[in-house]
N, C-alpha and C positions, 0 to 999 in steps of 0.2 A: 920740839917735835923729833922723833928717829927717824930714820931712812925709808924703814918698814910701814911706816904709818902711809896710808893710801893706796898702798897695794892690793892689789885681790890677795886671799889666799892663797896657797901654794895648791894644786889639785893632786890627790893624791897618784902615786905612779902603779896602776895594776894595772892588769892587763884589761882590755877589752874588746872585746872578741868583734870582726865586721858582719860575718852571719853566725849565728846559731846552728851549734851541730844537731840540738834537738831538734828544732825543726827541719832539717833536712834530711836528720833519720828518717823521721815520722814521715814526711814527704817521699823520701824513700821507700819505706816498708808500705804506705797503704796508696801511693801513686807512684810508684817508681819503674811499671810497666810503662807511663807515659813517661818518663823522663823528665817530671817535675821539678824531682831534687836537681836535677843538671841546669835546668834554666834558675832555678834558686842562688846557685851557687854560681852564676855566670858562666857555663858551659853550652852556649848557645847550637853551637853544631853538633854537639852529642847530647842536646834533647831533642832536637830532631832527628837526631839517627836512632835515637831508642823511641821516638815517637813514629815516624816512618816504618823502623820493624814490626810495633806491635800492631799498628793498623793494617799496614800492604803484608807485613808476614802474615798475619792472622788470616787475611783473604786467602793468599793462598794455600797456607798449612791447616787450615780449618782450626782456628786458637792456637795451635802449636808454640806460635813465635811470640803469644801474649802472656802464656803460662813461662816460658825461656825469661820473657824480659821481666816477670814480676819477679819469678825468685831470684835474678840478676839485681834487683831492687832492693829485696828481703837483705841479700849478701851486704849489698854497701849500705844499706841501713844500722845492720847491726856492726858494719865497722866503723862508721858514722859514731852511735851511741857508746863502743865502746873504748875512744879512744878520747882522752883528756882535752876539754876547750884548747889549750896550746897547742898540744899535737895537731885535733884537727886543723887551726888554722894554720898552722904551718905544714901541711901538708896538701890541705886541699884547697884551702884560700887563695896563701903565698904561693907557694908550690905549684900548681895547678893543677892536682892528679886529676886525671879526668876519669880513668877506667879504674875499676876495682884497685 
């Protein structure tokens, strides 16, 4: 019997992202004005800021603030989807870059 018998086979050393850039990107594009992509990435405070600006700001500006937050969400979604999974993980998950 050799020393390697009985051991579990080694797992491949591949990149496994903790957060999906596609999910974050789609949330940013479709629900970016409400900050859903920020909540998904773990930026709770930033998510509440976007949500508050969208809701309260829209009441005070007749919807203009919601449109501005929606544009920010689309831009962030495009940024998320345009980078590689490794770059997304390094920039937005590990380094915690919260805004654009």
